[in-house]
C-alpha positions in Angstrom: 130.0 42.8 164.4 130.5 41.1 161.0 131.0 37.7 162.6 128.6 37.7 165.4 124.6 36.7 165.4 122.3 38.7 164.4 118.5 39.1 163.9 116.7 41.8 162.1 115.1 43.4 166.2 116.4 42.3 169.2 113.6 42.8 172.0 115.4 42.6 176.0 112.7 42.0 178.6 109.6 38.9 177.9 107.0 40.4 179.4 103.9 42.0 178.3 105.6 45.0 176.3 108.4 42.8 174.7 106.3 39.1 174.3 103.9 41.9 171.9 107.1 43.8 170.2 108.2 40.4 169.2 104.7 38.7 168.4 103.9 41.8 166.0 107.5 41.9 164.6 107.7 38.5 163.3 104.4 39.0 162.2 105.2 41.7 159.6 107.8 39.5 158.3 111.3 40.1 160.3 113.4 37.9 162.4 113.6 38.1 165.9 114.9 37.2 169.3 114.0 38.1 172.7 116.8 38.0 175.5 115.8 37.3 179.0 117.7 37.7 182.2 116.0 35.7 184.8 115.4 31.3 184.1 111.5 31.8 183.3 109.9 34.4 180.8 106.9 36.0 180.9 108.2 38.9 183.1 106.5 40.9 185.4 103.3 40.8 183.8 103.1 36.7 184.7 102.8 37.5 188.1 100.1 40.3 187.6 96.7 40.3 187.5 96.6 40.6 183.7 94.4 43.4 182.7 95.2 45.8 180.2 93.7 49.1 179.7 92.5 50.0 175.9 90.3 52.6 176.1 87.6 52.8 173.5 88.3 49.3 172.5 85.0 48.1 171.1 85.9 44.6 172.0 81.9 44.9 172.4 80.2 48.2 170.8 80.0 50.7 172.9 79.4 54.4 172.7 83.0 55.6 174.5 85.2 57.5 172.4 88.9 59.2 171.7 87.0 62.3 173.1 85.8 60.6 175.9 89.0 58.9 176.6 90.4 62.4 177.0 87.7 63.9 178.8 88.3 61.4 181.6 91.8 61.7 181.4 93.0 65.5 181.0 90.6 65.9 184.3 92.9 63.8 186.4 96.7 64.5 184.5 98.7 65.7 187.5 102.1 67.2 185.6 103.3 67.8 181.8 103.2 64.4 179.4 103.8 64.7 176.4 100.9 64.7 174.7 101.4 63.2 171.1 102.8 59.9 173.0 99.3 60.2 175.2 97.5 60.7 171.6 99.4 57.5 170.4 98.9 54.9 173.4 94.7 56.6 172.8 94.6 55.4 169.2 97.4 52.8 169.2 95.6 50.5 172.2 92.6 49.4 170.3 94.7 48.4 167.7 97.4 46.3 169.4 94.2 44.9 171.0 93.1 44.1 168.2 96.5 42.6 166.6 96.6 40.1 169.7 92.7 38.7 168.8 93.7 37.8 165.5 96.5 36.3 166.5 94.4 33.7 168.8 94.8 35.2 171.7 91.3 35.8 173.1 90.9 39.1 174.6 87.1 40.3 176.5 86.2 43.2 178.2 86.3 42.9 182.6 83.5 45.0 183.9 86.1 47.0 186.1 85.1 50.4 186.9 88.0 53.1 185.7 89.8 54.1 188.8 88.4 57.6 189.8 84.7 56.6 189.0 83.1 60.2 189.8 85.7 61.8 187.3 84.2 62.5 184.3 82.9 60.4 181.3 84.5 57.4 182.9 83.7 54.2 182.3 83.6 50.6 183.8 84.7 48.6 180.2 87.8 49.6 179.8 89.7 46.7 180.8 89.9 43.9 179.0 92.0 40.5 179.8 91.8 36.6 178.7 89.9 33.7 180.0 92.1 31.3 182.1 94.9 29.4 180.1 95.9 25.6 179.9 99.8 25.9 180.9 100.0 22.9 178.7 99.6 24.0 175.7 103.2 25.8 175.7 104.3 22.2 175.8 107.9 21.9 176.7 107.6 25.8 177.3 105.5 24.8 180.0 107.6 24.6 183.2 109.5 27.9 181.7 107.3 30.5 182.7 107.0 32.3 185.6 105.0 31.3 188.5 102.3 33.3 189.9 102.9 34.8 193.5 101.0 32.5 196.7 98.6 35.6 196.8 97.2 34.9 193.8 96.7 31.0 195.5 95.2 29.5 197.6 97.7 27.5 199.9 100.5 28.1 197.7 99.3 25.7 195.0 95.6 25.9 193.7 95.6 29.3 190.7 92.2 31.6 191.0 91.4 33.5 188.0 89.2 37.3 189.3 86.0 35.5 189.8 87.1 33.9 191.8 89.4 35.2 194.1 86.5 38.1 195.2 84.2 35.4 195.5 86.3 33.5 198.0 88.0 36.3 199.8 85.1 38.2 200.3 83.0 35.1 201.2 80.6 36.0 198.3 78.0 33.9 197.2 79.0 30.2 196.2 82.6 30.8 197.5 82.7 27.7 199.1 81.9 25.8 196.2 84.6 28.0 193.7 86.9 26.8 196.3 86.0 23.1 196.4 86.2 23.0 192.7 89.8 24.5 192.5 91.1 21.5 194.9 89.0 19.0 192.3 90.7 20.5 189.5 94.0 20.2 190.9 93.8 16.7 192.4 92.1 15.2 189.8 95.1 15.9 187.1 97.3 13.1 187.2 99.7 14.3 185.0 100.7 17.4 185.5 101.2 16.7 189.3 104.0 13.8 187.8 105.8 16.7 186.6 105.1 19.3 189.2 103.0 21.3 192.0 102.5 23.8 189.8 98.8 24.0 188.5 98.2 23.8 184.8 95.6 26.3 184.8 97.0 29.7 184.3 94.7 32.3 185.7 95.6 36.4 185.6 98.9 37.8 184.2 99.6 34.1 183.6 96.5 33.7 181.5 97.1 36.2 179.2 101.2 35.5 179.0 100.3 31.9 178.6 98.4 33.2 175.3 100.3 35.4 174.0 104.1 32.8 174.7 101.5 29.7 172.6 101.3 32.5 169.5 105.1 34.0 170.0 106.7 30.2 169.7 104.2 29.1 167.3 105.9 31.5 165.3 109.1 30.1 166.1 110.6 33.1 167.8 113.5 32.0 170.3 113.6 33.0 174.2 117.2 32.9 175.4 116.8 32.9 178.8 119.9 33.0 181.6 120.7 36.2 179.6 121.5 39.7 180.4 122.1 42.8 178.6 125.3 44.5 179.7 125.7 47.2 176.9 124.1 48.5 174.4 126.2 48.9 171.5 126.1 52.4 169.3 127.8 52.4 165.7 127.6 55.4 164.1 125.1 57.7 165.9 122.6 54.3 166.3 121.8 51.8 167.7 123.2 48.3 166.1 123.4 45.1 168.5 123.8 44.6 172.6 126.4 42.9 174.3 125.0 40.3 176.4 126.1 37.6 179.0 125.0 34.2 180.0 126.6 32.4 183.3 130.0 34.6 182.8 129.8 34.2 178.7 130.1 37.8 177.0 129.3 38.3 173.8 127.7 40.2 171.0 124.7 40.0 169.3 124.0 42.5 166.2 120.3 43.7 165.5 119.9 44.9 161.6 116.7 47.0 162.2 116.0 47.9 165.8 116.5 47.2 169.4 113.2 47.3 172.3 114.1 47.8 175.3 111.0 46.1 177.1 112.9 45.2 180.7 111.1 46.5 183.5 111.4 49.4 185.5 114.5 50.1 188.5 111.7 48.9 192.0 115.1 46.9 193.1 117.7 49.5 193.0 117.6 51.2 195.7 120.9 53.3 194.4 118.2 54.2 192.0 115.1 54.8 194.0 117.0 56.9 196.4 117.9 58.9 193.7 114.8 59.6 191.9 111.8 58.3 194.4 110.5 61.5 196.9 110.2 58.5 199.3 112.2 55.8 198.3 111.0 53.3 199.4 113.0 49.6 200.1 113.4 47.0 197.2 111.9 44.5 199.7 108.4 46.2 199.9 107.8 45.7 196.0 105.2 43.3 195.1 107.4 42.3 191.6 109.6 39.8 191.7 112.5 39.8 193.8 116.1 41.7 192.8 114.3 41.0 189.2 114.0 44.4 187.6 116.9 46.7 188.5 117.5 49.2 185.9 119.8 47.5 183.7 117.7 48.6 180.5 117.5 52.2 181.5 121.4 52.2 183.2 122.1 51.0 179.4 119.9 54.3 178.1 121.4 56.1 180.2 125.0 55.5 179.4 124.9 55.9 175.5 123.1 59.1 176.4 119.2 58.8 176.7 117.4 60.7 178.7 114.3 59.2 181.6 111.1 60.9 182.2 108.7 60.6 185.1 111.2 58.7 187.2 110.0 59.9 190.2 107.1 57.8 191.2 106.1 54.1 191.0 102.9 52.3 190.2 102.4 52.1 193.9 100.7 49.1 195.9 99.7 48.2 199.4 101.4 45.5 200.5 102.7 43.4 203.6 104.9 41.0 204.8 104.9 37.9 207.1 107.6 34.8 207.1 107.4 32.3 204.0 106.3 29.1 204.6 108.4 26.2 204.9 111.7 28.4 204.3 113.7 29.7 207.2 114.5 33.4 207.2 112.8 34.6 203.9 109.9 36.6 203.8 107.5 36.8 200.7 105.5 40.3 200.0 101.7 39.8 200.1 99.5 42.4 198.2 97.0 44.5 200.3 95.5 46.2 197.6 91.8 46.1 198.4 92.3 44.0 202.2 92.6 48.3 203.3 89.0 49.1 201.9 86.8 46.1 203.0 84.3 47.3 205.8 85.3 46.7 209.6 88.8 48.2 209.6 90.3 51.6 208.8 93.8 52.9 208.3 95.9 55.4 210.1 99.5 56.9 210.4 101.3 56.4 213.5 99.6 59.2 215.1 96.4 57.3 214.6 94.3 59.6 212.1 93.7 58.8 208.9 95.0 60.4 206.0 92.9 59.1 202.5 89.9 57.0 201.3 91.7 53.6 201.9 89.0 52.3 199.0 90.5 54.1 196.4 92.2 52.7 193.8 96.1 50.9 195.1 98.0 54.0 193.5 96.2 56.7 195.0 96.5 54.4 198.3 100.2 54.7 197.4 100.5 58.0 196.6 98.4 59.5 200.2 101.4 57.5 201.8 103.7 59.5 200.2 102.3 62.8 200.6 101.5 61.8 204.3 104.7 60.7 205.3 106.1 63.8 203.1 103.7 66.6 205.5 103.9 64.0 209.1 106.5 61.9 208.6 104.1 59.4 210.4 103.7 57.3 207.4 105.3 54.5 205.1 104.6 52.0 207.3 100.8 52.6 208.2 98.9 50.3 210.1 94.9 48.1 209.0 93.2 48.2 212.2 90.3 45.9 212.1 88.4 43.5 214.3 87.3 39.9 214.3 84.4 40.6 212.3 86.9 41.8 209.4 88.6 38.6 210.1 86.8 36.4 209.8 85.2 37.3 206.7 88.5 39.0 205.0 92.3 38.7 204.2 94.6 41.3 205.5 97.6 40.9 203.1 98.7 37.1 203.8 97.0 36.6 206.1 93.6 34.4 205.0 90.2 34.5 206.6 90.2 32.4 209.8 87.7 30.0 208.0 90.6 29.3 206.3 93.5 30.4 208.7 92.3 30.7 212.0 94.6 32.4 214.9 95.7 29.0 215.8 97.4 28.2 212.5 99.5 31.8 212.6 102.8 30.8 213.7 104.0 32.0 217.4 106.6 34.0 216.4 104.5 36.4 214.1 102.1 37.4 216.3 103.9 41.3 217.7 105.7 41.2 214.7 103.7 40.6 211.9 100.2 41.0 213.0 99.2 42.1 216.3 95.8 41.1 218.6 94.5 42.8 221.5 91.5 42.8 223.8 90.7 46.5 223.4 91.6 49.3 221.1 93.7 51.0 223.9 95.7 47.8 224.7 96.2 47.3 220.9 97.2 50.8 220.0 100.1 50.4 223.2 101.3 47.3 221.1 101.7 48.5 217.9 102.9 52.2 219.8 100.4 54.5 219.0 98.6 56.9 220.8 95.4 55.5 222.4 93.1 58.4 222.5 93.8 59.2 218.7 93.3 55.8 217.5 90.5 55.4 219.8 88.8 58.8 218.3 89.5 57.4 215.0 87.8 54.4 215.5 84.9 55.8 217.2 84.6 58.6 213.8 84.8 55.3 212.0 81.8 53.7 213.6 79.3 56.4 213.3 80.4 56.6 209.3 79.1 52.7 209.3 75.8 54.1 211.1 74.9 56.7 208.5 76.6 55.3 205.6 78.6 58.6 204.8 82.3 58.9 205.5 82.3 63.1 206.5 86.6 62.5 206.1 87.0 60.7 202.9 84.0 60.0 201.7 84.7 56.1 201.5 82.1 54.0 199.5 80.8 56.6 197.6 81.4 56.0 194.1 80.8 52.5 192.2 85.2 51.4 192.8 84.6 51.4 196.0 81.8 49.5 196.1 83.2 46.9 194.0 85.8 46.3 196.5 82.6 46.1 199.8 80.5 43.9 201.7 77.2 43.8 199.4 75.6 42.8 202.8 76.8 45.5 204.9 74.8 48.7 205.1 73.9 51.2 204.0 77.5 51.4 202.7 79.1 48.2 201.5 82.8 50.0 202.3 81.7 50.8 205.7 81.3 48.3 208.9 82.0 49.0 212.9 85.0 48.1 214.2 83.7 46.7 217.7 83.9 43.3 217.6 87.1 42.0 219.6 89.6 40.9 219.6 91.5 43.6 217.2 93.9 43.2 214.9 96.8 45.8 213.1 98.8 45.0 210.4 101.9 47.0 209.1 101.2 48.3 205.5 104.2 49.3 203.4 104.9 51.7 200.8 104.8 48.5 198.3 105.1 49.2 193.9 103.7 46.9 191.0 106.8 48.9 189.2 108.4 51.9 188.2 106.1 55.1 186.4 109.3 56.2 184.5 112.4 55.2 182.6 113.8 55.4 180.1 112.0 58.9 177.5 110.6 57.3 174.5 108.0 59.7 171.5 105.0 58.6 170.3 106.9 55.8 168.1 108.3 54.4 171.5 111.4 55.7 169.8 114.1 56.3 172.7 115.0 59.9 172.6 118.2 61.4 174.1 119.1 64.9 176.7 118.1 66.9 173.6 114.9 65.4 172.6 116.6 63.8 169.5 115.8 60.2 168.4 118.1 57.6 169.3 118.4 55.8 166.0 117.6 52.0 166.2 116.7 51.9 170.2 112.8 52.0 171.2 111.3 51.5 174.8 108.4 50.3 176.1 107.0 48.8 179.0 108.2 50.4 182.4 111.6 50.9 181.3 110.1 53.7 179.3 107.7 57.1 181.2 104.2 55.8 181.3 102.7 58.2 179.3 100.4 59.6 182.2 103.1 60.9 183.7 102.3 59.9 187.5 98.7 59.0 186.8 97.0 55.1 186.6 93.9 55.8 185.5 92.5 52.3 185.1 93.3 48.4 185.6 96.0 47.3 183.5 97.2 51.0 183.2 100.7 49.3 183.4 100.2 46.6 181.2 97.9 48.2 178.2 100.9 51.1 178.0 103.9 48.6 178.0 102.0 46.1 174.6 100.8 49.4 172.6 104.1 50.4 172.6 105.6 47.3 172.6 103.5 46.8 169.5 104.1 50.5 168.3 107.7 49.9 168.8 107.3 47.2 165.7 105.2 49.0 163.0 107.8 51.7 163.1 110.8 49.7 163.2 108.9 47.3 160.2 108.3 51.3 158.4 112.2 51.8 158.7 113.1 48.3 157.3 111.4 48.9 154.9 112.7 51.8 153.7 116.1 51.0 154.0 115.9 48.0 151.7 113.9 50.5 149.3 
């Protein structure tokens, strides 16, 4: 490989894991190249909510601690994990956050309850995020960053930050003013409208990645797009580089000190889903960028003997699909993470029975779908059933509240295919082929629970996390409202995902391990192409991006240490 180009570090993938690894390696004096197979950079992270779960972050001084963090996590773990890797995450995550802040990335605490609010030492200050970002600060790279989905926009155009999303999706105080401000801000931005339709105001995951990549580009790090990893080059027991392809041209790049795999999971590879998942689901139900994360990095690692772990599950999220506006024969996926737990609704399996506290975290909702499918064979999909009160107030996936999207605006070919409507629960049950008696009993039970404020089956609305996504105007329980105002509606809910929890097995230093748990020299992994430090657990908002960024940071540190030793 003496005649090929070389870098100290090659990073495969441009999401949070890869971007942080590259930024940290550059700060430590190493030459870095990021290769990205897509024609946009930012990865799945740019399309996400942009939250990082960083326990004991101390961005605002508080009484959180390492000990309290482990009291919380240890009470929830579902199976064996690498203890030293989990400890490394908890110890290194605050250092990663402080590093990003030191480079100019403005991280702040988000008052977001941990996903298991009743667990020991649960808190509401472990999630952190970035404020909005002006995309034009990226200069010529503005148009090359992966754009957020329509689900984070109004009418596929106006971007929303998290506060605006909650205000508008629940018609909370000031929501009309927030909406009008978004419209004015967009159309008054004449200079950006000359470039294209994209809102220059980056929010949520786009804000996080915008801030990080501003620092990446400021340091002269190259991001090479449309460059796919084909294989890892193993020489004398060490990874010495990669083979990539670009529009059919295949070539090698040498890595002097390390390759960091940060290319996402395998959720868009049906063969791997069928091989690993207990309930495979379909690739098309994933809410990550279409056909993006196909597991190429995982496959490349397995090809040279790398082990895998925690591949049996995804980062689940309920999704629904609907026709894509102005694009014949295409459908778009919409997340229904919070919709399924709003008052005036209930989720049932195909027997017409509940199977979960609908207001729980989206990953727990997905786990419940999987378990119910294994038990009854009557889930995946399940059904979100709601009444006209819900329809007037809340989103049902891609179907916006009636004030914004009245029934008359829903296309004729969506009715009785993507969304169902009837004047009675019995008629609705007939349309969606559920047993009417069971569905009617379920709805009657929910109405009783709404009256008393107590869900006798699943305790919905009993903790701070549940209540965060309820309706403060509904009493006595903000998550329970009567389902009694016709017409009645139903939307099928898929077993969607935010990616996969498992991938290459890596140790506490982000080094990839082989089948005998020996380090594969020169190879590192971070993000969803490596196994989650939590196993099959999603502890809080940002439980995907937090570890991804942290082990990208850890990998860069380890490569720098190794490079320094090699120079001695």
